[in-house]
PDB file of the backbone (N, CA, C, O) and the ligand in Angstrom, with CONECT records:
HET     ZN  A 101       1
ATOM      1  N   UNK A   1      -8.123 -15.415 -21.314  1.00  0.00           N
ATOM      2  CA  UNK A   1      -9.121 -16.359 -21.821  1.00  0.00           C
ATOM      3  C   UNK A   1     -10.473 -15.678 -21.944  1.00  0.00           C
ATOM      4  O   UNK A   1     -10.763 -14.704 -21.248  1.00  0.00           O
ATOM      5  N   UNK A   2     -11.282 -16.201 -22.830  1.00  0.00           N
ATOM      6  CA  UNK A   2     -12.605 -15.614 -23.002  1.00  0.00           C
ATOM      7  C   UNK A   2     -13.539 -16.026 -21.874  1.00  0.00           C
ATOM      8  O   UNK A   2     -13.447 -17.121 -21.320  1.00  0.00           O
ATOM      9  N   UNK A   3     -14.428 -15.116 -21.561  1.00  0.00           N
ATOM     10  CA  UNK A   3     -15.383 -15.368 -20.479  1.00  0.00           C
ATOM     11  C   UNK A   3     -16.146 -16.685 -20.677  1.00  0.00           C
ATOM     12  O   UNK A   3     -16.360 -17.442 -19.731  1.00  0.00           O
ATOM     13  N   UNK A   4     -16.550 -16.938 -21.930  1.00  0.00           N
ATOM     14  CA  UNK A   4     -17.312 -18.168 -22.188  1.00  0.00           C
ATOM     15  C   UNK A   4     -16.513 -19.412 -21.833  1.00  0.00           C
ATOM     16  O   UNK A   4     -17.038 -20.366 -21.260  1.00  0.00           O
ATOM     17  N   UNK A   5     -15.226 -19.382 -22.186  1.00  0.00           N
ATOM     18  CA  UNK A   5     -14.372 -20.528 -21.856  1.00  0.00           C
ATOM     19  C   UNK A   5     -14.273 -20.695 -20.350  1.00  0.00           C
ATOM     20  O   UNK A   5     -14.374 -21.801 -19.818  1.00  0.00           O
ATOM     21  N   UNK A   6     -14.068 -19.549 -19.663  1.00  0.00           N
ATOM     22  CA  UNK A   6     -13.922 -19.608 -18.206  1.00  0.00           C
ATOM     23  C   UNK A   6     -15.192 -20.130 -17.557  1.00  0.00           C
ATOM     24  O   UNK A   6     -15.137 -20.904 -16.601  1.00  0.00           O
ATOM     25  N   UNK A   7     -16.332 -19.707 -18.079  1.00  0.00           N
ATOM     26  CA  UNK A   7     -17.597 -20.198 -17.529  1.00  0.00           C
ATOM     27  C   UNK A   7     -17.711 -21.703 -17.730  1.00  0.00           C
ATOM     28  O   UNK A   7     -18.257 -22.411 -16.884  1.00  0.00           O
ATOM     29  N   UNK A   8     -17.190 -22.188 -18.860  1.00  0.00           N
ATOM     30  CA  UNK A   8     -17.239 -23.628 -19.125  1.00  0.00           C
ATOM     31  C   UNK A   8     -16.417 -24.396 -18.098  1.00  0.00           C
ATOM     32  O   UNK A   8     -16.715 -25.550 -17.789  1.00  0.00           O
ATOM     33  N   UNK A   9     -15.381 -23.748 -17.573  1.00  0.00           N
ATOM     34  CA  UNK A   9     -14.556 -24.399 -16.546  1.00  0.00           C
ATOM     35  C   UNK A   9     -15.173 -24.258 -15.158  1.00  0.00           C
ATOM     36  O   UNK A   9     -14.656 -24.816 -14.191  1.00  0.00           O
ATOM     37  N   UNK A  10     -16.269 -23.519 -15.055  1.00  0.00           N
ATOM     38  CA  UNK A  10     -16.948 -23.390 -13.778  1.00  0.00           C
ATOM     39  C   UNK A  10     -16.700 -22.064 -13.073  1.00  0.00           C
ATOM     40  O   UNK A  10     -17.071 -21.907 -11.910  1.00  0.00           O
ATOM     41  N   UNK A  11     -16.066 -21.089 -13.772  1.00  0.00           N
ATOM     42  CA  UNK A  11     -15.800 -19.787 -13.148  1.00  0.00           C
ATOM     43  C   UNK A  11     -17.011 -18.878 -13.240  1.00  0.00           C
ATOM     44  O   UNK A  11     -17.734 -18.878 -14.236  1.00  0.00           O
ATOM     45  N   UNK A  12     -17.219 -18.102 -12.185  1.00  0.00           N
ATOM     46  CA  UNK A  12     -18.266 -17.085 -12.245  1.00  0.00           C
ATOM     47  C   UNK A  12     -17.656 -15.772 -12.743  1.00  0.00           C
ATOM     48  O   UNK A  12     -16.472 -15.716 -13.075  1.00  0.00           O
ATOM     49  N   UNK A  13     -18.471 -14.722 -12.792  1.00  0.00           N
ATOM     50  CA  UNK A  13     -18.014 -13.438 -13.335  1.00  0.00           C
ATOM     51  C   UNK A  13     -16.913 -12.799 -12.488  1.00  0.00           C
ATOM     52  O   UNK A  13     -16.224 -11.891 -12.954  1.00  0.00           O
ATOM     53  N   UNK A  14     -16.743 -13.263 -11.252  1.00  0.00           N
ATOM     54  CA  UNK A  14     -15.728 -12.691 -10.372  1.00  0.00           C
ATOM     55  C   UNK A  14     -14.431 -13.495 -10.356  1.00  0.00           C
ATOM     56  O   UNK A  14     -13.501 -13.184  -9.612  1.00  0.00           O
ATOM     57  N   UNK A  15     -14.383 -14.526 -11.186  1.00  0.00           N
ATOM     58  CA  UNK A  15     -13.164 -15.325 -11.261  1.00  0.00           C
ATOM     59  C   UNK A  15     -13.086 -16.411 -10.204  1.00  0.00           C
ATOM     60  O   UNK A  15     -12.007 -16.913  -9.891  1.00  0.00           O
ATOM     61  N   UNK A  16     -14.235 -16.765  -9.661  1.00  0.00           N
ATOM     62  CA  UNK A  16     -14.254 -17.829  -8.654  1.00  0.00           C
ATOM     63  C   UNK A  16     -14.826 -19.130  -9.221  1.00  0.00           C
ATOM     64  O   UNK A  16     -15.832 -19.124  -9.929  1.00  0.00           O
ATOM     65  N   UNK A  17     -14.183 -20.212  -8.903  1.00  0.00           N
ATOM     66  CA  UNK A  17     -14.675 -21.542  -9.245  1.00  0.00           C
ATOM     67  C   UNK A  17     -14.342 -22.439  -8.048  1.00  0.00           C
ATOM     68  O   UNK A  17     -13.328 -23.136  -8.059  1.00  0.00           O
ATOM     69  N   UNK A  18     -15.187 -22.421  -7.026  1.00  0.00           N
ATOM     70  CA  UNK A  18     -14.902 -23.134  -5.775  1.00  0.00           C
ATOM     71  C   UNK A  18     -14.508 -24.600  -5.961  1.00  0.00           C
ATOM     72  O   UNK A  18     -13.677 -25.123  -5.219  1.00  0.00           O
ATOM     73  N   UNK A  19     -15.106 -25.259  -6.953  1.00  0.00           N
ATOM     74  CA  UNK A  19     -14.806 -26.678  -7.160  1.00  0.00           C
ATOM     75  C   UNK A  19     -13.368 -26.916  -7.610  1.00  0.00           C
ATOM     76  O   UNK A  19     -12.844 -28.021  -7.465  1.00  0.00           O
ATOM     77  N   UNK A  20     -12.727 -25.877  -8.156  1.00  0.00           N
ATOM     78  CA  UNK A  20     -11.362 -26.039  -8.660  1.00  0.00           C
ATOM     79  C   UNK A  20     -10.296 -25.672  -7.634  1.00  0.00           C
ATOM     80  O   UNK A  20      -9.106 -25.898  -7.855  1.00  0.00           O
ATOM     81  N   UNK A  21     -10.724 -25.114  -6.530  1.00  0.00           N
ATOM     82  CA  UNK A  21      -9.764 -24.689  -5.506  1.00  0.00           C
ATOM     83  C   UNK A  21      -9.089 -25.868  -4.814  1.00  0.00           C
ATOM     84  O   UNK A  21      -9.728 -26.870  -4.495  1.00  0.00           O
ATOM     85  N   UNK A  22      -7.801 -25.730  -4.592  1.00  0.00           N
ATOM     86  CA  UNK A  22      -7.098 -26.707  -3.757  1.00  0.00           C
ATOM     87  C   UNK A  22      -7.536 -26.454  -2.317  1.00  0.00           C
ATOM     88  O   UNK A  22      -7.795 -25.308  -1.950  1.00  0.00           O
ATOM     89  N   UNK A  23      -7.623 -27.494  -1.501  1.00  0.00           N
ATOM     90  CA  UNK A  23      -8.071 -27.321  -0.105  1.00  0.00           C
ATOM     91  C   UNK A  23      -7.325 -26.219   0.652  1.00  0.00           C
ATOM     92  O   UNK A  23      -7.938 -25.450   1.393  1.00  0.00           O
ATOM     93  N   UNK A  24      -6.015 -26.143   0.468  1.00  0.00           N
ATOM     94  CA  UNK A  24      -5.233 -25.116   1.174  1.00  0.00           C
ATOM     95  C   UNK A  24      -5.606 -23.711   0.737  1.00  0.00           C
ATOM     96  O   UNK A  24      -5.670 -22.795   1.556  1.00  0.00           O
ATOM     97  N   UNK A  25      -5.854 -23.544  -0.567  1.00  0.00           N
ATOM     98  CA  UNK A  25      -6.246 -22.224  -1.074  1.00  0.00           C
ATOM     99  C   UNK A  25      -7.644 -21.872  -0.583  1.00  0.00           C
ATOM    100  O   UNK A  25      -7.910 -20.723  -0.232  1.00  0.00           O
ATOM    101  N   UNK A  26      -8.533 -22.851  -0.557  1.00  0.00           N
ATOM    102  CA  UNK A  26      -9.902 -22.614  -0.075  1.00  0.00           C
ATOM    103  C   UNK A  26      -9.835 -22.152   1.388  1.00  0.00           C
ATOM    104  O   UNK A  26     -10.557 -21.244   1.800  1.00  0.00           O
ATOM    105  N   UNK A  27      -8.960 -22.792   2.153  1.00  0.00           N
ATOM    106  CA  UNK A  27      -8.794 -22.445   3.559  1.00  0.00           C
ATOM    107  C   UNK A  27      -8.245 -21.026   3.706  1.00  0.00           C
ATOM    108  O   UNK A  27      -8.707 -20.261   4.552  1.00  0.00           O
ATOM    109  N   UNK A  28      -7.249 -20.677   2.871  1.00  0.00           N
ATOM    110  CA  UNK A  28      -6.644 -19.343   2.929  1.00  0.00           C
ATOM    111  C   UNK A  28      -7.684 -18.266   2.623  1.00  0.00           C
ATOM    112  O   UNK A  28      -7.711 -17.217   3.267  1.00  0.00           O
ATOM    113  N   UNK A  29      -8.536 -18.534   1.637  1.00  0.00           N
ATOM    114  CA  UNK A  29      -9.567 -17.562   1.269  1.00  0.00           C
ATOM    115  C   UNK A  29     -10.594 -17.447   2.389  1.00  0.00           C
ATOM    116  O   UNK A  29     -11.013 -16.351   2.760  1.00  0.00           O
ATOM    117  N   UNK A  30     -10.982 -18.584   2.910  1.00  0.00           N
ATOM    118  CA  UNK A  30     -11.942 -18.638   4.027  1.00  0.00           C
ATOM    119  C   UNK A  30     -11.436 -17.808   5.214  1.00  0.00           C
ATOM    120  O   UNK A  30     -12.203 -17.095   5.862  1.00  0.00           O
ATOM    121  N   UNK A  31     -10.148 -17.914   5.479  1.00  0.00           N
ATOM    122  CA  UNK A  31      -9.538 -17.212   6.617  1.00  0.00           C
ATOM    123  C   UNK A  31      -9.107 -15.789   6.290  1.00  0.00           C
ATOM    124  O   UNK A  31      -8.641 -15.061   7.166  1.00  0.00           O
ATOM    125  N   UNK A  32      -9.260 -15.394   5.039  1.00  0.00           N
ATOM    126  CA  UNK A  32      -8.802 -14.061   4.642  1.00  0.00           C
ATOM    127  C   UNK A  32      -7.293 -13.955   4.668  1.00  0.00           C
ATOM    128  O   UNK A  32      -6.745 -12.875   4.886  1.00  0.00           O
ATOM    129  N   UNK A  33      -6.611 -15.084   4.443  1.00  0.00           N
ATOM    130  CA  UNK A  33      -5.142 -15.106   4.482  1.00  0.00           C
ATOM    131  C   UNK A  33      -4.535 -14.735   3.133  1.00  0.00           C
ATOM    132  O   UNK A  33      -3.817 -15.525   2.520  1.00  0.00           O
ATOM    133  N   UNK A  34      -4.837 -13.520   2.685  1.00  0.00           N
ATOM    134  CA  UNK A  34      -4.228 -12.995   1.474  1.00  0.00           C
ATOM    135  C   UNK A  34      -4.087 -11.498   1.660  1.00  0.00           C
ATOM    136  O   UNK A  34      -4.748 -10.897   2.506  1.00  0.00           O
ATOM    137  N   UNK A  35      -3.213 -10.903   0.855  1.00  0.00           N
ATOM    138  CA  UNK A  35      -2.959  -9.474   1.006  1.00  0.00           C
ATOM    139  C   UNK A  35      -3.277  -8.738  -0.287  1.00  0.00           C
ATOM    140  O   UNK A  35      -3.295  -9.323  -1.370  1.00  0.00           O
ATOM    141  N   UNK A  36      -3.525  -7.462  -0.147  1.00  0.00           N
ATOM    142  CA  UNK A  36      -3.657  -6.633  -1.339  1.00  0.00           C
ATOM    143  C   UNK A  36      -2.271  -6.152  -1.727  1.00  0.00           C
ATOM    144  O   UNK A  36      -1.442  -5.874  -0.860  1.00  0.00           O
ATOM    145  N   UNK A  37      -2.015  -6.051  -3.021  1.00  0.00           N
ATOM    146  CA  UNK A  37      -0.717  -5.565  -3.470  1.00  0.00           C
ATOM    147  C   UNK A  37      -0.934  -4.641  -4.665  1.00  0.00           C
ATOM    148  O   UNK A  37      -1.906  -4.779  -5.407  1.00  0.00           O
ATOM    149  N   UNK A  38      -0.020  -3.710  -4.834  1.00  0.00           N
ATOM    150  CA  UNK A  38      -0.072  -2.784  -5.954  1.00  0.00           C
ATOM    151  C   UNK A  38       0.251  -3.526  -7.251  1.00  0.00           C
ATOM    152  O   UNK A  38       1.038  -4.471  -7.259  1.00  0.00           O
ATOM    153  N   UNK A  39      -0.368  -3.084  -8.344  1.00  0.00           N
ATOM    154  CA  UNK A  39      -0.106  -3.661  -9.680  1.00  0.00           C
ATOM    155  C   UNK A  39       1.378  -3.680 -10.011  1.00  0.00           C
ATOM    156  O   UNK A  39       1.865  -4.570 -10.708  1.00  0.00           O
ATOM    157  N   UNK A  40       2.097  -2.666  -9.490  1.00  0.00           N
ATOM    158  CA  UNK A  40       3.513  -2.523  -9.846  1.00  0.00           C
ATOM    159  C   UNK A  40       4.459  -3.080  -8.781  1.00  0.00           C
ATOM    160  O   UNK A  40       5.676  -2.916  -8.867  1.00  0.00           O
ATOM    161  N   UNK A  41       3.881  -3.736  -7.780  1.00  0.00           N
ATOM    162  CA  UNK A  41       4.720  -4.307  -6.726  1.00  0.00           C
ATOM    163  C   UNK A  41       5.516  -5.479  -7.291  1.00  0.00           C
ATOM    164  O   UNK A  41       5.017  -6.271  -8.090  1.00  0.00           O
ATOM    165  N   UNK A  42       6.755  -5.562  -6.855  1.00  0.00           N
ATOM    166  CA  UNK A  42       7.589  -6.667  -7.317  1.00  0.00           C
ATOM    167  C   UNK A  42       7.834  -7.653  -6.178  1.00  0.00           C
ATOM    168  O   UNK A  42       7.765  -7.315  -4.996  1.00  0.00           O
ATOM    169  N   UNK A  43       8.115  -8.855  -6.579  1.00  0.00           N
ATOM    170  CA  UNK A  43       8.358  -9.943  -5.638  1.00  0.00           C
ATOM    171  C   UNK A  43       9.782  -9.820  -5.097  1.00  0.00           C
ATOM    172  O   UNK A  43      10.740  -9.685  -5.858  1.00  0.00           O
ATOM    173  N   UNK A  44       9.902  -9.869  -3.787  1.00  0.00           N
ATOM    174  CA  UNK A  44      11.232  -9.747  -3.173  1.00  0.00           C
ATOM    175  C   UNK A  44      12.111 -10.944  -3.489  1.00  0.00           C
ATOM    176  O   UNK A  44      13.338 -10.846  -3.476  1.00  0.00           O
ATOM    177  N   UNK A  45      11.485 -12.060  -3.770  1.00  0.00           N
ATOM    178  CA  UNK A  45      12.253 -13.284  -4.010  1.00  0.00           C
ATOM    179  C   UNK A  45      12.798 -13.364  -5.442  1.00  0.00           C
ATOM    180  O   UNK A  45      13.994 -13.585  -5.631  1.00  0.00           O
ATOM    181  N   UNK A  46      11.942 -13.188  -6.444  1.00  0.00           N
ATOM    182  CA  UNK A  46      12.378 -13.402  -7.830  1.00  0.00           C
ATOM    183  C   UNK A  46      12.528 -12.115  -8.633  1.00  0.00           C
ATOM    184  O   UNK A  46      13.081 -12.141  -9.732  1.00  0.00           O
ATOM    185  N   UNK A  47      12.048 -10.997  -8.109  1.00  0.00           N
ATOM    186  CA  UNK A  47      12.197  -9.724  -8.793  1.00  0.00           C
ATOM    187  C   UNK A  47      11.148  -9.436  -9.858  1.00  0.00           C
ATOM    188  O   UNK A  47      11.125  -8.338 -10.415  1.00  0.00           O
ATOM    189  N   UNK A  48      10.290 -10.388 -10.149  1.00  0.00           N
ATOM    190  CA  UNK A  48       9.228 -10.162 -11.133  1.00  0.00           C
ATOM    191  C   UNK A  48       8.058  -9.443 -10.471  1.00  0.00           C
ATOM    192  O   UNK A  48       7.896  -9.466  -9.251  1.00  0.00           O
ATOM    193  N   UNK A  49       7.236  -8.796 -11.323  1.00  0.00           N
ATOM    194  CA  UNK A  49       6.018  -8.188 -10.790  1.00  0.00           C
ATOM    195  C   UNK A  49       5.120  -9.307 -10.259  1.00  0.00           C
ATOM    196  O   UNK A  49       5.134 -10.431 -10.761  1.00  0.00           O
ATOM    197  N   UNK A  50       4.350  -8.971  -9.242  1.00  0.00           N
ATOM    198  CA  UNK A  50       3.399  -9.974  -8.738  1.00  0.00           C
ATOM    199  C   UNK A  50       2.438 -10.400  -9.850  1.00  0.00           C
ATOM    200  O   UNK A  50       2.002 -11.550  -9.898  1.00  0.00           O
ATOM    201  N   UNK A  51       2.113  -9.455 -10.747  1.00  0.00           N
ATOM    202  CA  UNK A  51       1.172  -9.823 -11.804  1.00  0.00           C
ATOM    203  C   UNK A  51       1.764 -10.838 -12.785  1.00  0.00           C
ATOM    204  O   UNK A  51       1.035 -11.403 -13.600  1.00  0.00           O
ATOM    205  N   UNK A  52       3.056 -11.069 -12.717  1.00  0.00           N
ATOM    206  CA  UNK A  52       3.677 -12.088 -13.558  1.00  0.00           C
ATOM    207  C   UNK A  52       3.694 -13.457 -12.877  1.00  0.00           C
ATOM    208  O   UNK A  52       4.210 -14.433 -13.421  1.00  0.00           O
ATOM    209  N   UNK A  53       3.132 -13.503 -11.708  1.00  0.00           N
ATOM    210  CA  UNK A  53       3.033 -14.771 -10.990  1.00  0.00           C
ATOM    211  C   UNK A  53       1.716 -15.451 -11.365  1.00  0.00           C
ATOM    212  O   UNK A  53       0.787 -14.793 -11.833  1.00  0.00           O
ATOM    213  N   UNK A  54       1.637 -16.748 -11.162  1.00  0.00           N
ATOM    214  CA  UNK A  54       0.447 -17.481 -11.612  1.00  0.00           C
ATOM    215  C   UNK A  54      -0.823 -17.158 -10.843  1.00  0.00           C
ATOM    216  O   UNK A  54      -0.804 -16.889  -9.642  1.00  0.00           O
ATOM    217  N   UNK A  55      -1.920 -17.195 -11.575  1.00  0.00           N
ATOM    218  CA  UNK A  55      -3.231 -17.058 -10.948  1.00  0.00           C
ATOM    219  C   UNK A  55      -3.494 -18.319 -10.137  1.00  0.00           C
ATOM    220  O   UNK A  55      -2.985 -19.399 -10.439  1.00  0.00           O
ATOM    221  N   UNK A  56      -4.293 -18.149  -9.112  1.00  0.00           N
ATOM    222  CA  UNK A  56      -4.680 -19.298  -8.290  1.00  0.00           C
ATOM    223  C   UNK A  56      -5.836 -20.022  -8.975  1.00  0.00           C
ATOM    224  O   UNK A  56      -6.862 -19.421  -9.294  1.00  0.00           O
ATOM    225  N   UNK A  57      -5.655 -21.300  -9.192  1.00  0.00           N
ATOM    226  CA  UNK A  57      -6.725 -22.080  -9.802  1.00  0.00           C
ATOM    227  C   UNK A  57      -7.956 -22.062  -8.910  1.00  0.00           C
ATOM    228  O   UNK A  57      -7.905 -22.445  -7.741  1.00  0.00           O
ATOM    229  N   UNK A  58      -9.059 -21.612  -9.485  1.00  0.00           N
ATOM    230  CA  UNK A  58     -10.297 -21.541  -8.714  1.00  0.00           C
ATOM    231  C   UNK A  58     -10.554 -20.173  -8.114  1.00  0.00           C
ATOM    232  O   UNK A  58     -11.642 -19.907  -7.602  1.00  0.00           O
ATOM    233  N   UNK A  59      -9.543 -19.295  -8.177  1.00  0.00           N
ATOM    234  CA  UNK A  59      -9.693 -17.921  -7.674  1.00  0.00           C
ATOM    235  C   UNK A  59      -8.768 -17.037  -8.496  1.00  0.00           C
ATOM    236  O   UNK A  59      -7.663 -16.709  -8.064  1.00  0.00           O
ATOM    237  N   UNK A  60      -9.228 -16.652  -9.686  1.00  0.00           N
ATOM    238  CA  UNK A  60      -8.380 -15.928 -10.631  1.00  0.00           C
ATOM    239  C   UNK A  60      -8.024 -14.523 -10.170  1.00  0.00           C
ATOM    240  O   UNK A  60      -7.165 -13.878 -10.772  1.00  0.00           O
ATOM    241  N   UNK A  61      -8.665 -14.037  -9.116  1.00  0.00           N
ATOM    242  CA  UNK A  61      -8.383 -12.688  -8.594  1.00  0.00           C
ATOM    243  C   UNK A  61      -7.185 -12.719  -7.660  1.00  0.00           C
ATOM    244  O   UNK A  61      -6.761 -11.674  -7.166  1.00  0.00           O
ATOM    245  N   UNK A  62      -6.640 -13.889  -7.413  1.00  0.00           N
ATOM    246  CA  UNK A  62      -5.460 -14.012  -6.562  1.00  0.00           C
ATOM    247  C   UNK A  62      -4.260 -14.509  -7.369  1.00  0.00           C
ATOM    248  O   UNK A  62      -4.396 -15.293  -8.309  1.00  0.00           O
ATOM    249  N   UNK A  63      -3.083 -14.026  -6.969  1.00  0.00           N
ATOM    250  CA  UNK A  63      -1.833 -14.521  -7.552  1.00  0.00           C
ATOM    251  C   UNK A  63      -1.062 -15.248  -6.471  1.00  0.00           C
ATOM    252  O   UNK A  63      -1.104 -14.894  -5.292  1.00  0.00           O
ATOM    253  N   UNK A  64      -0.358 -16.275  -6.909  1.00  0.00           N
ATOM    254  CA  UNK A  64       0.473 -17.013  -5.970  1.00  0.00           C
ATOM    255  C   UNK A  64       1.901 -16.501  -6.098  1.00  0.00           C
ATOM    256  O   UNK A  64       2.534 -16.673  -7.139  1.00  0.00           O
ATOM    257  N   UNK A  65       2.406 -15.875  -5.048  1.00  0.00           N
ATOM    258  CA  UNK A  65       3.762 -15.320  -5.104  1.00  0.00           C
ATOM    259  C   UNK A  65       4.767 -16.366  -4.612  1.00  0.00           C
ATOM    260  O   UNK A  65       4.382 -17.420  -4.107  1.00  0.00           O
ATOM    261  N   UNK A  66       6.046 -16.062  -4.765  1.00  0.00           N
ATOM    262  CA  UNK A  66       7.079 -17.010  -4.343  1.00  0.00           C
ATOM    263  C   UNK A  66       7.076 -17.213  -2.839  1.00  0.00           C
ATOM    264  O   UNK A  66       7.128 -18.341  -2.348  1.00  0.00           O
ATOM    265  N   UNK A  67       7.015 -16.091  -2.109  1.00  0.00           N
ATOM    266  CA  UNK A  67       7.131 -16.233  -0.647  1.00  0.00           C
ATOM    267  C   UNK A  67       6.100 -15.454   0.151  1.00  0.00           C
ATOM    268  O   UNK A  67       5.880 -15.740   1.328  1.00  0.00           O
ATOM    269  N   UNK A  68       5.464 -14.469  -0.481  1.00  0.00           N
ATOM    270  CA  UNK A  68       4.540 -13.624   0.280  1.00  0.00           C
ATOM    271  C   UNK A  68       3.132 -14.221   0.365  1.00  0.00           C
ATOM    272  O   UNK A  68       2.220 -13.588   0.896  1.00  0.00           O
ATOM    273  N   UNK A  69       2.958 -15.423  -0.152  1.00  0.00           N
ATOM    274  CA  UNK A  69       1.638 -16.039  -0.109  1.00  0.00           C
ATOM    275  C   UNK A  69       0.756 -15.555  -1.241  1.00  0.00           C
ATOM    276  O   UNK A  69       1.240 -15.286  -2.340  1.00  0.00           O
ATOM    277  N   UNK A  70      -0.541 -15.443  -0.978  1.00  0.00           N
ATOM    278  CA  UNK A  70      -1.492 -15.054  -2.004  1.00  0.00           C
ATOM    279  C   UNK A  70      -1.721 -13.544  -1.964  1.00  0.00           C
ATOM    280  O   UNK A  70      -1.879 -12.954  -0.894  1.00  0.00           O
ATOM    281  N   UNK A  71      -1.737 -12.930  -3.147  1.00  0.00           N
ATOM    282  CA  UNK A  71      -2.002 -11.493  -3.204  1.00  0.00           C
ATOM    283  C   UNK A  71      -3.082 -11.189  -4.222  1.00  0.00           C
ATOM    284  O   UNK A  71      -3.242 -11.878  -5.229  1.00  0.00           O
ATOM    285  N   UNK A  72      -3.820 -10.124  -3.917  1.00  0.00           N
ATOM    286  CA  UNK A  72      -4.828  -9.597  -4.830  1.00  0.00           C
ATOM    287  C   UNK A  72      -4.266  -8.316  -5.390  1.00  0.00           C
ATOM    288  O   UNK A  72      -3.855  -7.438  -4.631  1.00  0.00           O
ATOM    289  N   UNK A  73      -4.239  -8.188  -6.701  1.00  0.00           N
ATOM    290  CA  UNK A  73      -3.690  -6.978  -7.330  1.00  0.00           C
ATOM    291  C   UNK A  73      -4.766  -5.952  -7.614  1.00  0.00           C
ATOM    292  O   UNK A  73      -4.471  -4.879  -8.141  1.00  0.00           O
TER     293      UNK A  73
HETATM  294 ZN    ZN A 101       8.374 -14.264  -7.224  1.00  0.00          ZN2+
END
């Protein structure tokens, strides 16, 4: 998506939009409950790359994996 569109949704330049975060995701970020993962790391559950998993609404720098929780690529 274009930066202008993302800004219209409330995202800043770092991909954060606190108002859009689900409470559980906000809590996970607050607690640092996410991991770093390699761009080429694959999900043990579904076999897809982590980068093929959905972005977290309100925190586009995180992906939601099947079982490993939230990861930053
Ligand atoms: Zn998966």
